[in-house]
VEXDREN-2710 file (C-alpha; in Angstrom, 1 decimal):
% VEXDREN-2710
k/r/px/py/pz
1/MET/11.5/20.0/-21.0
2/ALA/11.2/22.7/-18.2
3/SER/7.4/23.9/-17.8
4/ALA/7.1/27.2/-18.9
5/ALA/4.0/28.4/-16.1
6/PRO/5.8/30.3/-12.8
7/ALA/5.4/27.9/-9.8
8/VAL/2.2/27.7/-7.6
9/GLU/1.8/28.8/-4.0
10/LEU/-0.7/26.1/-2.0
11/GLU/-2.2/27.2/1.1
12/ILE/-2.3/24.0/3.6
13/GLY/-3.1/25.5/7.3
14/PRO/-0.6/26.7/8.7
15/TYR/1.8/25.3/5.6
16/GLY/2.6/26.9/1.9
17/VAL/3.4/24.7/0.2
18/ARG/5.9/25.5/-3.2
19/ILE/4.6/23.4/-6.5
20/SER/7.2/24.3/-9.2
21/ASN/6.6/22.9/-12.9
22/PRO/3.2/23.1/-12.1
23/ASP/1.9/21.9/-15.6
24/ARG/4.0/19.3/-16.6
25/VAL/1.8/16.8/-17.6
26/TYR/2.3/13.5/-15.2
27/PHE/-0.5/11.1/-17.0
28/PRO/-0.5/10.9/-20.8
29/ALA/-3.3/9.1/-21.3
30/ARG/-5.7/12.2/-20.5
31/GLY/-3.6/15.0/-19.3
32/GLU/-3.1/15.2/-15.4
33/THR/0.1/17.9/-14.5
34/LYS/1.8/18.3/-11.6
35/LEU/-0.7/20.3/-9.6
36/ASP/-3.5/18.2/-10.7
37/LEU/-2.3/15.8/-8.4
38/ALA/-1.5/18.0/-5.7
39/HIS/-4.9/18.7/-5.8
40/TYR/-5.8/14.6/-5.8
41/TYR/-4.0/14.4/-3.0
42/LEU/-5.8/17.6/-0.9
43/SER/-9.2/15.9/-2.3
44/VAL/-8.3/13.0/-0.4
45/GLY/-6.3/13.9/2.2
46/ASP/-8.1/12.3/5.2
47/GLY/-7.6/9.2/3.8
48/ILE/-4.0/9.3/2.8
49/VAL/-3.1/10.9/6.4
50/ARG/-4.9/7.6/7.7
51/ALA/-3.1/5.3/5.3
52/LEU/0.3/6.7/5.9
53/ARG/0.4/8.6/9.4
54/GLU/3.6/8.0/11.4
55/ARG/4.9/4.5/9.2
56/PRO/7.8/5.0/7.7
57/CYS/7.3/5.8/4.3
58/MET/9.6/4.6/0.8
59/LEU/8.7/7.3/-1.7
60/HIS/8.2/6.9/-5.4
61/ARG/9.2/9.7/-7.7
62/PHE/9.0/10.4/-10.8
63/PRO/10.8/14.1/-11.8
64/THR/9.4/13.9/-15.1
65/GLY/6.3/12.3/-15.2
66/VAL/5.3/8.5/-15.2
67/SER/6.5/8.0/-18.6
68/GLY/10.5/9.2/-17.5
69/GLU/12.3/7.7/-15.0
70/LYS/11.5/6.6/-11.6
71/VAL/13.0/6.7/-8.5
72/HIS/12.8/4.8/-5.3
73/GLN/13.4/6.8/-2.2
74/LYS/13.8/5.8/1.2
75/ARG/15.7/8.9/2.5
76/LEU/13.5/11.6/3.3
77/PRO/14.9/13.9/-0.2
78/ARG/17.0/17.5/0.6
79/GLY/15.7/20.1/1.3
80/ALA/12.2/19.2/3.1
81/PRO/11.1/22.1/5.4
82/PRO/11.5/21.6/8.9
83/TRP/7.7/20.7/9.9
84/VAL/8.0/17.7/7.5
85/GLU/8.5/15.0/9.9
86/THR/10.8/11.9/9.5
87/VAL/11.5/8.6/11.5
88/ARG/14.3/6.9/12.1
89/VAL/15.1/3.2/10.1
90/GLU/17.2/0.7/10.3
91/PHE/19.3/-2.0/8.1
92/PRO/21.2/-4.6/9.9
93/ARG/22.1/-5.7/7.0
94/TYR/23.7/-3.3/5.2
95/ASN/24.9/-1.4/9.1
96/ARG/23.2/1.7/8.0
97/HIS/20.0/4.1/8.9
98/ALA/17.9/6.3/6.9
99/TYR/15.8/8.9/8.1
100/GLU/11.9/8.0/5.9
101/LEU/9.4/10.4/5.5
102/CYS/6.4/10.0/8.6
103/VAL/3.5/12.1/7.9
104/THR/1.1/13.4/10.1
105/ASP/-0.3/16.3/7.8
106/ILE/-1.6/16.7/4.6
107/ALA/1.0/19.6/4.1
108/GLN/4.2/17.1/4.1
109/VAL/1.8/14.8/1.0
110/ILE/2.0/17.7/-0.8
111/TRP/5.7/19.1/0.0
112/ALA/6.5/14.9/-1.4
113/VAL/5.1/15.3/-4.2
114/GLN/6.3/19.1/-5.3
115/MET/9.6/16.6/-4.8
116/SER/8.1/14.4/-7.7
117/THR/6.7/11.9/-5.6
118/VAL/3.3/9.6/-7.0
119/GLU/3.2/7.0/-5.0
120/PHE/3.9/6.6/-1.6
121/HIS/5.4/3.3/0.2
122/PRO/4.3/2.6/4.1
123/TRP/5.9/0.4/6.2
124/ASN/3.0/-1.8/8.3
125/SER/4.8/-0.3/11.3
126/ARG/4.7/3.2/13.5
127/ARG/7.4/5.8/14.4
128/ALA/6.6/4.6/18.1
129/ASP/7.7/0.9/17.7
130/THR/9.2/0.5/14.0
131/GLU/9.9/-3.1/14.8
132/LYS/6.2/-4.5/16.1
133/PRO/3.7/-4.3/12.9
134/ASP/0.2/-2.9/13.6
135/GLU/-1.2/-4.0/10.0
136/TRP/-1.2/-7.4/8.1
137/ARG/-0.9/-7.1/4.6
138/ILE/-3.2/-9.9/2.6
139/ASP/-2.1/-8.9/-1.2
140/LEU/-3.9/-10.5/-4.0
141/ASP/-0.9/-11.5/-6.5
142/PRO/-2.2/-12.5/-10.1
143/GLY/-0.2/-13.9/-12.4
144/ASP/0.4/-13.4/-15.5
145/GLU/-2.3/-15.5/-17.2
146/CYS/-4.6/-14.6/-14.1
147/ASP/-7.4/-12.2/-14.6
148/PHE/-9.2/-10.4/-12.3
149/ALA/-12.4/-12.7/-12.2
150/THR/-10.0/-14.6/-9.6
151/VAL/-8.9/-12.7/-7.5
152/ARG/-12.6/-12.1/-7.4
153/ARG/-13.5/-15.1/-6.5
154/VAL/-10.3/-15.3/-4.0
155/ALA/-11.4/-12.3/-2.0
156/HIS/-14.5/-13.3/-1.3
157/VAL/-12.6/-16.6/0.0
158/VAL/-10.8/-14.3/2.0
159/HIS/-13.2/-12.5/3.5
160/GLN/-15.0/-15.5/4.0
161/VAL/-12.1/-17.2/6.8
162/LEU/-11.2/-13.4/7.9
163/ASP/-15.5/-13.4/9.1
164/GLU/-14.9/-17.3/10.3
165/LEU/-11.5/-16.1/13.0
166/GLY/-13.6/-12.4/13.8
167/ALA/-10.9/-10.5/12.3
168/THR/-12.2/-7.3/10.3
169/GLY/-10.6/-6.9/6.6
170/TRP/-10.2/-3.3/4.8
171/PRO/-10.0/-4.5/0.7
172/LYS/-8.6/-1.9/-1.7
173/THR/-7.7/-2.6/-5.3
174/SER/-3.6/-2.4/-5.8
175/GLY/-4.1/0.0/-8.8
176/GLY/-2.9/-2.5/-11.1
177/SER/-4.1/-6.2/-11.5
178/GLY/-4.5/-7.0/-7.6
179/MET/-6.4/-6.1/-4.4
180/HIS/-5.2/-5.6/-0.8
181/ILE/-6.9/-6.8/2.1
182/TYR/-5.7/-5.0/5.7
183/VAL/-6.1/-6.3/9.3
184/ARG/-5.7/-4.1/12.0
185/ILE/-3.3/-6.2/15.0
186/PRO/-1.7/-5.4/18.3
187/PRO/2.0/-3.9/18.1
188/GLU/3.6/-7.4/19.8
189/HIS/4.9/-9.1/17.5
190/GLY/8.0/-8.9/15.2
191/PHE/7.9/-9.0/11.7
192/SER/8.9/-12.7/11.1
193/GLU/5.8/-13.4/13.7
194/VAL/3.4/-11.7/11.5
195/ARG/4.9/-13.3/8.4
196/ARG/4.4/-16.1/9.3
197/ALA/0.5/-15.6/10.3
198/ALA/0.3/-14.4/7.2
199/LEU/2.0/-17.3/5.9
200/ALA/-0.5/-20.3/8.0
201/PHE/-3.4/-17.8/6.7
202/ALA/-2.4/-18.0/3.3
203/ARG/-2.0/-21.5/3.2
204/GLU/-6.3/-21.9/4.8
205/VAL/-7.3/-20.0/1.6
206/GLU/-5.2/-22.0/-0.7
207/ARG/-6.7/-25.5/0.6
208/ARG/-9.9/-23.7/0.0
209/ILE/-9.5/-22.3/-3.6
210/PRO/-6.5/-24.7/-4.3
211/GLN/-7.8/-24.4/-7.9
212/ASP/-7.1/-20.4/-8.4
213/THR/-4.2/-19.9/-5.7
214/THR/-1.1/-21.1/-4.7
215/THR/1.6/-19.8/-1.7
216/VAL/4.4/-21.5/-3.4
217/TRP/7.5/-18.7/-3.0
218/TRP/9.4/-19.4/-6.2
219/ARG/8.0/-17.3/-9.2
220/ARG/9.3/-19.3/-11.6
221/ASP/7.8/-22.4/-9.7
222/ARG/4.5/-21.0/-9.6
223/ASP/1.5/-21.8/-12.5
224/PRO/0.9/-18.2/-14.0
225/ARG/-2.8/-18.6/-14.3
226/LYS/-2.9/-18.9/-10.1
227/LEU/-3.2/-15.9/-8.0
228/PHE/-0.3/-16.0/-5.6
229/ILE/-1.5/-15.1/-1.9
230/ASP/1.9/-12.9/-1.1
231/TYR/2.7/-13.5/2.7
232/ASN/6.4/-11.8/1.8
233/GLN/4.6/-8.8/2.0
234/ASN/4.4/-8.6/5.5
235/ALA/9.0/-8.7/5.6
236/ARG/11.0/-6.1/7.4
237/ASP/10.9/-3.0/4.9
238/HIS/8.4/-4.6/2.2
239/THR/5.6/-2.3/1.4
240/ILE/3.1/-1.4/-0.7
241/ALA/1.1/1.7/-2.2
242/ALA/-1.1/2.8/0.8
243/ALA/-5.1/2.9/0.4
244/TYR/-5.0/6.5/-2.0
245/SER/-1.8/6.4/-3.5
246/VAL/-1.7/7.1/-7.0
247/ARG/0.4/4.7/-9.7
248/GLY/2.8/5.1/-11.8
249/ASN/1.1/4.5/-14.8
250/PRO/-0.5/6.7/-17.8
251/ASP/-3.4/6.8/-16.5
252/GLY/-2.7/7.7/-12.7
253/THR/-4.6/4.6/-11.0
254/VAL/-5.4/4.7/-7.4
255/SER/-4.6/1.6/-4.4
256/ALA/-8.8/2.7/-3.9
257/PRO/-10.9/1.2/-1.1
258/ILE/-13.6/-0.7/-1.7
259/GLY/-16.2/-1.7/0.5
260/TRP/-16.9/-5.6/0.6
261/ASP/-19.9/-5.7/-1.3
262/GLU/-18.2/-4.1/-4.5
263/ILE/-15.8/-6.7/-5.2
264/ASP/-18.2/-8.0/-7.9
265/ASP/-18.5/-5.0/-10.1
266/ALA/-15.3/-3.3/-8.9
267/ALA/-12.3/-2.6/-11.6
268/PRO/-9.1/-1.7/-11.2
269/GLY/-9.2/0.7/-13.8
270/ASP/-12.7/2.5/-12.5
271/PHE/-10.2/4.3/-9.5
272/THR/-8.2/7.1/-10.7
273/ILE/-7.8/10.6/-9.9
274/ALA/-9.7/11.6/-12.4
275/THR/-12.6/9.8/-10.3
276/MET/-11.9/9.4/-6.5
277/PRO/-12.1/13.2/-5.7
278/GLY/-16.0/12.5/-6.7
279/ARG/-16.2/9.5/-5.0
280/PHE/-14.5/10.2/-2.1
281/ALA/-16.5/13.4/-1.2
282/GLU/-19.5/11.0/-1.7
283/LEU/-18.6/8.1/0.6
284/GLY/-15.8/9.8/2.5
285/ASP/-12.8/7.5/3.7
286/LEU/-14.6/3.7/3.6
287/HIS/-11.2/2.7/5.8
288/ALA/-12.1/5.1/8.8
289/GLY/-12.6/2.6/11.0
290/ILE/-9.6/0.4/10.3
291/ASP/-7.9/1.5/14.2
292/GLU/-10.6/0.4/14.8
293/ALA/-11.2/-2.7/14.5
294/VAL/-8.3/-4.4/16.1
295/PHE/-7.8/-8.2/15.9
296/SER/-5.1/-11.3/17.7
297/ILE/-3.0/-13.1/16.2
298/ASP/-2.8/-15.3/17.6
299/PRO/-5.4/-17.8/16.1
300/LEU/-2.5/-17.7/13.2
301/ARG/-0.3/-18.4/15.0
302/GLU/-1.9/-21.7/16.2
303/TRP/-2.3/-22.6/12.6
304/ALA/1.0/-21.8/12.6
305/ASP/2.6/-24.0/14.8
306/ARG/-0.4/-27.0/13.8
307/ASP/1.0/-26.2/10.0
308/GLU/4.8/-27.0/11.0
309/ARG/4.1/-30.5/13.1
310/GLU/2.2/-31.1/10.1
311/GLY/5.5/-30.8/8.0
312/ALA/5.1/-27.8/6.2
313/GLU/8.2/-25.9/5.8
314/THR/8.4/-21.8/6.4
315/PRO/9.8/-20.2/3.0
316/PRO/13.4/-18.1/3.3
317/VAL/12.5/-14.1/4.1
318/PRO/12.8/-12.3/1.1
319/GLU/16.2/-9.5/1.6
320/GLU/15.3/-6.2/2.8
END
């Protein structure tokens, strides 16, 4: 059903963004609307722009709210104003390309909300060279029978290994049942090599906490009580929700940056579009220093060489 409320014009710096159907309920648990979603992203503007800046970005759109149809959109929706920036990305398997949203300003995020975007899923590379990732992603993905206490235990082991490497990890909730840790890396290697390094790291964590973790490639072969350390999120064109991205569920949970000292107390449901504006106003962006904490993956590449010499197989690369 169409909204009865007139459109709202938001003035964002030099840009005006029209929000149509502003009172359409997007999140039924508490009744937040499309306009509430726009105001949420404005409240965390510095954080969401930092997370998305100059990255190709896939959009998860919900034209009638999160209870309705979900649209995965790589190409920029039609009708974008000239100040909405894009980046061209190639899909060699299909001999195709797409111009994806490339955020440099919060107004572009709000325009995407106007186009019914709830979730923002950026690449781990940037516009300057989309084939060279500058972000290594550690995705702690619990199995169907794996609880959040296990996620916490594994996160602490990840932190320990990162510390030993001299790498700074930046944790966040996934907005679902898991957790993500990001590490900035120099954009010197392709996706396959970054994924190979991520697999070597995952295997090291698995060696340290085998009772709780797995690196088994096929879902059907995994123990559902274990947590999968998903190195595949470093493969080309594989994306996960950005820091500060809302997730498409009735509660409007958020993929929220957290401190390492919060791991044992934080729960995914603590972070929603209702709670995050106040948290951001108090704490600011907990990922604010990420771009200055760059780690070379050369030690992980050496681990990968060692594992392969000892007979470890590299799983097939998932399709784009």
